[in-house]
N, C-alpha and C positions, 0 to 999 in steps of 0.2 A: 267414978268421977266422970268418965266419958258418958255414962248413961244419964247422969244428972244434967251434964252440959247439953246433950242431945234433947232431953225432955224440955229443958228451959227454952232452947231455941225453937223447938216445935211449938211450944205454947206462945212464944213471942211472935212468931209469924202466922199463928192461927191457921195453920194448914194441917190437915189430917189425911193420912192415906188409908185409914181404916174406917169403914162405915158399916152399916147394916147389910145383911145378906140381901142381894138384889134379885128380883124376878127377871128371868130372861125374856127379852123381846128383841125381835129382829130389827136391824137398821134398814132404812129405806134409802135407795139411791137418790130419789128426788129430794129428800130432806138433807142428805149429806151434801148434795151439789148446791143446795140453797144456803145452808148455814155453815158448811165446812166443819161441823162439830160432830165427832164420832164418839164422844165420851158416853152418851146414853146407851150405846149398844156394844161397847168394848169393855170386857170384863177381865179381871185378873184373879188368880188363886196362888197363894204362897203355900208350898208343900215342904215341910221340914223332913219328911220321910223319904223323899226321892222316888215315890211310886210312879208308875206309868198311868197317867190319867187321861191319855189322849182319847180313848174310846168313850169314856164316861163324859168327857167335856163335849165331844161332838154330839153325843146323844142327849146332852143337856140334863144330866142326872141331877135331880133336885137335892140330893144329899150333899152335893159339893157347895162350898161357901163362895159362890160367885159374888164379886164386888165390882162396881163400876170404877174405871180408872179415874183418878181425881183431876187429871190434866193431860195435855198432849205428851207429857213425859212422866214416866213412873220411875221413882228412885228409891232404892232400899239400902244403898251403901254397900259395905262389905258384909256379905252373908253367905252361909253355906246352903240356904234354902234354894229350892227350885221354884222359879216363877213361871206360871202358865198364863197365857193371854188367849182370850176367846172373842172372836168377832164374827157374828152371823150377819150377812148383808144380802138383801133381796132387791132385784132390779124391778121396781114398780113402774118404770117408764116404758114407753113404747119403742125405745131405741136400744141398740146394743150398747153395752157399757164395758169400757176397757179401764181396768183399775190397777192401782199399785198399793201393795202393802210392804212397808220397809221398816226395819229397826236401824235407826241412824246412829250406830255406834260400832266402830271397827274393832274395838278392844274386847268385846264379849267373846269368851272362849268357845261356848257351845250354844248355837241357836238352831233349833229344829222347827221348821215350818211345815205343818200338815194341813191339808185342805180337802174338802169333799163337796161336790155339787149335789143338790137334792135329787136330781134326776138319775144320779148314779150312786153306786154303793162302794166304789173304790176310793180309798184314801190315798192321796198323793203326798209325798214327803220331799222336803228340801233340807239337806244337812249343810249348815253354814257355820261361820265363826272364825275367829283369828287363828285357831289351831287346826283348821281343816282346809283341805284343798277346795277352794271355792272361787269362781271367776270374778265375782263382784267385790267392790270395796265394802259393801254393807249387805247384810242378809235381806233379800228382796224377793217378793212374789208378784209376778205379773198374771193377772187373771182376766177372764172374759165372761160376761153375763149376758145371756139373751133376755129379752123381755119376759118377766115373770119368773126367771131363774134365780135360785138362791145358792150362795156359797158360804160354807162354814170354815173359818180359818182358826187353827189352833197353833200357838207358838210356845215352844218350851225353851227356857233360857236358864243356863247355869254357868257361873263364871267366878273365878277368883278375883277378878277386877270388880270395881264397884258396879252394882246393878243400876246403872243410869241408862234408862231405856226411852229414848225419844221415838215415838210411834208416828209413822206416816201412813195414812189411809185416805187416798183420794184418786181422782180420775187421772189418766195419763196426761191429759191436757194441762190440768193444774200442776201435776208433778213436773211438767216441763218448766213452769214458772219457778217452782221450788228449786230445781237444779240450777236455773239461771241465777236466782238469788244467791245460792251457795257459791256459784262460780265467781260472782261479783265480789263477794266477801273474801273468798280465797285469793282472787286476783289482786284485790287491794292489799291484803295481808302480805302476799309475796312481793308485790310491787314496792310497797313501802319498806318492807324488810330488806330487799336487795338494794334499793336506792339509799336507805339510811346506812346500810353496811358499807357500800362503796364510798358514800359521802364521808363517813367517819374514818374510813381507811385512808382516804386522801388527806383528811385533816391530820391524821397521825403522821403521815409522811412529811407534811409541811411543818407542823409544830413539834413533832417528836414528843408529844405528851402521852403518857401511859393511859390516861383516862379515855382518850379517843380510841386507843387500841382495844381496851377492855370493852368499851361500848360497841365497837365493831364486832367483836367475837360474840358478845351477849345478844346483839340483834340477830346475828346470823343463826345462833343456836335456837333462839325463840322462834324465828321464822321457820326453821326446820321442824321444831316441835309442833307448832300450830298447823303446819302442813301435814305432819303425821297424825294430828288430832282428827283431820278429815279423812284419813285413810289413804291419802295420795301416795304415800310411800309404801303401802302394803304390797303392791305388785312386785316390788324389789325383793320381798321375802318369800313370796309364794312361788311354787306350790310346796316347797320342801322346808322352808325356814320360817314359817309363820309363827312358830313359838318363840322366835327371837325378836318379834316386832315390839312387844311390850318392853323387854329389857333395853332395846335400842332407844325407845321413846323415853324411858326413865333416865337413861344416860344423858340424853339431850336436856331434860329438864333440870337434872342435878348440875350439869355443866353450865347451863344458862343462869341458874340462881347463883352459882359461884362467881361468875364473871359480872353479874349484876351487883353483887356485894363489893367486888374489887373496884368496879367502876365508881360506885357511890363513895367508897373510902378515898379513892384517888381524887375524885371531884371535890370532896369535902376538905381534903388535906392536900392542896396543890403544891405546897412547898415542903413542909416537914411534918411528919406524923408525930403525935405524942406517944408516950410509952404504952398507954392503955389501948390506943387504936392498933398499935403494932402487935401487942400481945393477943388481943381479941382476933385480929386478922389471922395471925399464925394458927391459933387454936381452931378458928372456923375453917380454914383451908384444910387442915389435917382431918378434922371431923368430916368435912364434905368428901374428901378423898375416900373415906370408908364406904360411902354409898356406891361407888362405881363397881367394885366387884360384887357387892350385895345385890345390885340390880340384875346381874346375870346368874348369880347362884340361887338367890331367893327372890325372884321378881315379884311374887305376891306380897311378901312382907315389905319389900322395898317400895312397892306401889302404895301400900297403906301408910308407910312412914313419909312418903313424899309430900303429902298434903300438910302434915304437921311441920315438916322441915321448911317448906316454902313459907308457911305462916311465920315460923321463927326467923327466917331470913329477912322477911319484910319488917318485922318488929325490930330486929337488930338495926336495920338501916334507919328506921324511924327514930330509934334511940340516938344514933350518931347525928342525925339531922338536928334534933332538939339540942343536943350537946353543943354543936357548932353554932346554932342560933344564939345560945346563951353566951358563947364566946365572941359574938359579934360578927360572925361570918355571914353576910347578907345573902349570898347565893344559896345558902342552905335552906332558906324559906321556900324559894322557888323549886328546889329539888324535892323538898318534902311534899309540896302540893302536887307536883307532877307525878311523883313516885306513887302516891296513894291511889292514883287512878287504876293502874294495872293490878296492884295487890288487892284492891277492893273487889275488882271483877274476878280475880282468882279466888278470893275467899267465898264470894257468892257461888261461883262455879263448883268449888270444892264442897260447900255445904249442900248444894243440890245433888252432887254426885254421891254424897254419903247419906242422902235421904233426910237430912235435917229440915230442909225447906224444899218447896216444890216451885218450879218456874216453868214458864211456857216455852214453846218451841223456838220462838224468836230469841229468847234469852240464851239459847244454846250458843249463840255467836257473840255473847257479851265480851268474852275474852279477846276475840279478834278485834272487835270494835275498840276495846280499851287499848289494845296494842297499837292500833293505827292512831288513835288519839294521842297516846303517849309519845309515839314516834314523832308526830307533828310538833307537839309541844317541846319535846327534847331538841328537835331541830332548831326551834326558835331560841331556846336557852343557850344552845351551843353557838348559834350565830351571834347572840348577844355577848357570849363569853369571848368569842373571837374578836369582836369589836373592842371589848375591854382590853384584851391582850394586845391588840394593835395599838390602842391608845397608850398603854403602858410601854409597849415596845417603842413607839414613836417618842414618847416622853423620855424613856431610858436612852434611846439613841441620841436624842438631842443633848442630853446630859453627858452621854459618853463622848459624843462628838466634841462638845466643849472641852471636856477633860483631855481628849486626844489632841485638840488644837493646842492647848496649853503645853501638854507634854511634847508635842511636835515642835513647838517654838523652842522649848528648852533643848530638845534633841538637835534641832537645826543649829542653835547657838553652840552646843557642845561639838557638833560636827565641824562647824566653821573653825572653832578653836583647835579641834583635832587636825583638821585639814591644814590649818596654818602651821601647826607643829610638824605635820608630815612634810609640808613643803620645805620648812626649815631643815628637817632631818634629811630630806632628799637632797637639798642643796649642800648640806654638810657632807652627805655620803658621796655626792657627785664631785665635790671639791676634794674629798679624801681620795676618791678614785683617780681624779686628775693628778693629785699630788703623788699618789702611788705610781700612776703611769709615768709621770714625769721623772719620779725617782728611779724607776726601773730603767727608763730610757737613758737617763744620765749615768746611772751606775753601769748599765750595759756599755755605754760609750767610754766611760772612764776606765773600765776594766778591760774591755775588748781592745782599746787602742794600744796599750802596751803589750797585750797578748798577741795582737797582730804582728807586732815586731818580733816577739819571742818566737812564735810558731813559724813565721815566715823565714826568719833567719835560720832556724833549725832545719827547715825544709831545704833552704838553699845550701846550708852547710852539708846536708846529707848528700847533695849531688857532687860534692868535691871528693878528691881522693883522701881517704882517712885510714888510719891504722885501726886494728881491731879494738884496741882500748878506747880510741876516740869514738868509734862507732857505738861502743857500749855506753859511753857518756852521753852521746847524742840521743840514743834510744831512751835512756833514763830521763834526760831533759824533756824529750818529746812526750813521754808518758806522763810526766808530772804536769806539763803544760796542758795536755789533753784532759787530765783529771780535773784540773782547775776550770777548764772550759766546760766540762760536763756539769760541774756544780752551777756555773752561770746559766747554762742551758736549762737545767732542772728548775731553777727559780723562774726563768722566763716561761718555760712550758707550763708550770703550775699556774702562773698568772693568766696564760692563754686559756687553759682548761677552765679556770675559775670564771673567766669572762665568756665562755662558750664560743671561743674563736678558733678552736682547733678544727681544721678541715682535713679529712683523710684524702690522701692521693690514691689513685688507682692506676697501677702500671703492671706490666708483665715482668716478673723477676724470678730468679732461681732461689728457692728456699735453701738448697744445698750450699749455694754460694754464701748466703747470709750466715748459715751455720758455720761454714768453714772460716769465714771472716771473724766471727765471734770467738771461735776456738783459737785461731792464730793470734788474735789480739790479747786474749786473756791467758793463753798458755804460758807466756813468760812470767806473769804474776804468780801462777800456780807453781812454776818451777822455783821461783825465788823462795816461796814458802814451803817447798819440798812436799807438796801434796799433789795428788792426781787430778787431772781434768779430762774426762772422757766424753766423747760424742757418740751417741748410739742411735741407730735407726734411720740415718739420713738417706740410705739407699733403698729403704722400704716405703718411701712416701712419694707422692706426686712432686716431681722436681719443679716444674714451672707452674706458677699460679698467677692470678691477677689480684693485686691488693696494694697495701701501703707497706713497702719493704723498709722504709725509714723508721716507721713506728715499731715494726716487728724487731728491727735491729736494736732500737732503743729499749724495748721491753726485755729482750734476751740479754742485752748488755747489763741492764740493772739487776736482773735476777741472778745471772751467772756471776757477775761482778760481786754482788753481795754475798753469794754463796762462798766464793773464794775468800773474800774479806773476813768472813766470820768462821772459817774453817782453819783449825790449827794443825790437825792431823787427820789422816784418812784421805778423802777426796770429794770431788764434785762430779756429778753426771748430768749432762744435758741430753735428754732422750726425746725423740719425736716418733709419733705413730700417726696413722691416718684411718679415717672411716669415711668411705665414699658415700655421700648422701644421694647423688644422682649423676647423670652423665655430664651435667654442666657445673656441678659444685662438689667440693671435697672438704671434709672437716679434718683439720690437722690439730693434733694434741701435742702440747709441749709440756715437759716436766723438768724441773731442775731440783735435784736432790743433793744434799750435802751431809757430812758427818760432823757438822760444826757444833756451836754452843747451844743451838736450839732456842726455842721461845716458850716461856711459861704459858700455860693455857689461859690464865686470867689476863695476859697481856697480848694475846694474838690479834685481837681486834685493834688494839692501840697502834700496832706497827704500820697500819694503813692510814693513820692520821698524818696530816701534814706536820713537818718539823718535829716528828716524834720518833723516839727510839725506846727500847724496853726500859732503859734507865740511863742516868747521866754518865755512869762509869763506862757504858758501852760506847757512847760518843767520844769520851776521852781516850779509850783504848783503841777503838777501830776507826774513829773519824766518821765523816759524812755529814750531809746537811739534814738528813731525816726526811727528804722529799722523794727519794727514789721509788719506794714502794707505793706511796700515795699516787704519784704520777703513773706508775706502771699499772696500778689497779684501774685507774680512770681510762688509760689508753686501751686496756683490754676490753673494758665495758663499751668504749666508743666503737669497737670493732665487733660488738655483739657477743662477747665472751664474758666469763666470770672467772676471776682469779681465786683459786682455792689454796688453802694452807693446811698442811698437816705437820705438826711439830711436837716434840717432847724435849723438855729442858735437859741438856747434856747429851742428847742422842742425835741431834741434827734436825733438819727441816726439809720439807718437800713442797715446792710451789708448782701449781699446774693450772693450765688454761687451754681452751680450745677456740680456734677461729675458723669460720667457714669461708673458704676462698672460691672464687670463680675459676673454672678450668679454661685457660685460653685456647684459641684455635691454633692449628699448626702454622698458619700464616703469621699470627701474632708472635708465636715463639721464634719463627725464622727471622722476623724483623729485628729482634734483639740479639741474634747470633751473628750479625754481619760484623766482620773484623774491623777494628779501628784502623783508620787510614794513617793516623799519626799517633805514635806512642812515645816518642822521645822529644823532650823539650828543645833539644838543639836542632831539630829538623822540622820545624813547624810551618814556616811560610817560605815561599820562594822569594828570591831577591826582588823580583818585579813588583810583588805585593808590598814589600817593605818600603819601597821608594814612594809608593802612592798613598800610603796610610800614615796620616799625621795624628799623633796622640799627644794630648796635653794632660798632665797630672797636676791636680790642685790638692795639696796636703800640707797642713801646718806642722805636723809632727816630723821632726828630722829623721827619726828612726824609720817611720813608715815611708817617708819620702825615699830614703835610701833603699828600703826593702822593695817598694813597688818599682822603682827605677831599675834595680838589679833583676827583678823578675821579668820585667818587660824586655830588657836587653837579652835575658836568657831565652826569651821567647822569640827574639829576633827583631824587636822594635827599638827605635831610637826616640824616646819620648822627651818632650819639653816639660820642665817642672816649675811650678809656682807655689807660693806658700799661703795665699789667702784669696778671697773673692775679688778684692780690688785689683790684684795683679792679674787675675783671670780676665777682667774687663779690659785692662790696659793691653794685655797680650793679644786679645781678640781684635782690638782695634788696629794692631800692627799686621797680624797675619791670621789666616783661617786654619781651623783644625777639623779633621774628620770625626774625631771621638775625644771626649773629655771624661777622665775619671775624676769626679768631683766629690771631695770630702764635704760633709754637711756642716760640721762645727769648725769654723775657722775664724780668726780674729778680723777686726775691721769690717769686712763684708763677708757674710757666711755663704755657703754653697747655694742656699735657697735664693737669696737676693741676686746672686750672680746668674743663676739659671733664669730668673725672671727678666733680667736685663737682656740676656742672650735671646730669649724667646720673643722679646718685644721688638726685636729687629726683624723686619719682613724678609730681608734677604737670607736670614738664618732661621727661617721657620721650621725647616726639617733637619738641617745640619747646623751644628755638629750633633752626633748622638751623645747624649749626656747620661753617664752611668754613675749613680750615687755610690759613694763609699761611706758606709756608716756602721757604727757599733750599736745603733738602736735596732735591736732585733725584734722590737714590738711590731706586730703586723700592721697596726693602725698607722704607725710612722711610715712604714714602707709604702702603704697605699697613698698616704698624703704626699710623699715625694713624687710619686708617679703622676698624681693629679696636677702638680705644680709645673709639669713640663719635662720631667726627667724620663728617659726611656726605659731605664732598668735600674736595678739596685743590687749591690754586692755587700754582704754582711761581713764585718771584720770579726775575727781574724780571717784573712783571705785564704781560701783553699786554692792551691795552684791549678788543680784540675778544673774547678768551677770557673776560675778566672779565664783559663784558656778556652773553655767551652763557650763562655759568654762573649769573649772577644771574637772568636771565630764566627759566631752567629751574626753579630752586628756588622762585622767587616764584610761578610758575604753579602749582606743587604746593601751596604754602602757601595760595593763594587757592582752589584746588580743595577743600582740606581744610576751609576756612572755610565754603564753600558746602554741603558735606556736613553739617557740624555745625549 
């Protein structure tokens, strides 16, 4: 089949490489310089036997079948024959002649150039070819002829690659123009190739379209292939790797045809490919991958197949172009017209390489010229495509903008509605918070007011002479009252923590004293239940630290108190240990273990929730608000610790946490170890101070009136007492006072209005000192009272020690002011 195809094309192009046997005659330099035609005196011989004909050819043996070359390029395609070229040239001019003989093909494997001058008998030889160590890109002979001198040039060529043999025979001067022309063509090829590669790469990064990326790789590979065609890459393989030059070039051409096909498919199907295109593409890619290893294992076979594969690749692209044209895809027509340029040039080049047709020397560059032309046209089509994409993008953006505007309007409307709902929800939440705060303040006041009387009277009663039985009753009464007060404090603390208003104090204190206090307070409860309560490790830790002792006391009270509450038999152990982290800090670990009822594993997280106990029967049996552990956990976390729980139902529980404290200096420790100057309520103030200090008590509750009056008298004062704000104003108009203990909630005129009236009088701008008495333990309420002009605030129920300390502080300031005045 191939023979018939070759014969038909040979007849079609009317070229023949075989003619009659020619008579040998020498070429003349003058004729060669004038016409540039060397065909009349350049001959070839095809030898199928591989004999050494060099001597016979030089001696111009008449038995040899010499034939004139048909053109500047002799092509026989793939053949195992050996080709011999013979060129006798005489310098018939009067000047020296410098000439060049060159075979312009870097892929020929073996090229032996032999020559002899007529005046000598020695035959000179040059061994060249792709598989040999040779300095030039092409087999070349530089020769020199004196006037009247003759040179006989014999060239033997044998190669597994196609015998495509462009012959150059001319003077050095003309050869310079030939090299310049080649350089221009190669430069244009490289320039357009690199420019188009970078251009399409930038388009890919901008549009992220695969077609540009495939075209970028295809252009890069074709540029490298055409560069290799001219032998410019050959120095990279020589002198030791020349046999890899052909496989490398084949790799480039197979890769280039693959990405050409991928580019065409991506261009023809910019959105979604049909099933046929996807199947054909997958099969084509797999088939193409087969040629990569073949190029290195069997380069000669792969080289022969490359011509047919390139033809098949181009026909396949043409098929898809026609298919898309029928489907109405207009850009397919332009792609088809442009695409046919390079394949047509490739087909012509391949036919010439296989010897089907003969072309002249200039036509050797048809592939490069087609590549440059196609690159320019593809640039135009891609620019046009960009404009179309920009138009579609602009049109799409306008449509999208319109849609987004509509959606945005709807979203704005929805957000406004949501915002209005959020505002309403916020107002409701704020009102609820205010109601909650007001409720807590009122409840605090309503509960703490009678509690003030109960605890105060119990404390006063405890200072009298009592029998043992009476003291026991007093202790029980005091413990019950304190338990009720602890529940109230838990509710208020939970509210503060929830609002983020808990502020930790930092003062130097003794951890041992806190532990002893907890032990002494809870030991009676443990004795009543006939269980043990032990304190371990208090002498093995840093005694004095800097931190919030009130919150530590509250944490340990809750944990140890709960342990005793839920333990029926066995005992409770409060253990402390330490780990010194640095010279300035120490980490104290606290654990409270009990042998109580324990907590089921599935309910251990629940016990830390507010108002939560393991079940309702626990609350009925043991009591409690369910806030203790929730508050304890949050207080531990506020101090940088984590509250841990280990428990088994029926076997007891173990709570543990660690807090890092600062270690105070010796001076700070000494400052808290100064002995108290006054320890007994009956010896507080000297008689001279009592005469000068006038105190007014404003309290509407009779019990609290009696309690405060008794406490003040116990402390050595003789206070005046009124029952509402109106009486305060009236009494202030009659006489002046140094200090007023002002209840906030009073009938007719409350303590706030009375304070405003007092502070509005210029002569009373600093005095009297007004100390608020309130059951509102909410921090925001205390701050508000101070902003209204009150100097200080005492929370009911009153603690005798706190009341004494507060009075001492303000009376000292009053006396100091008197001394200055």
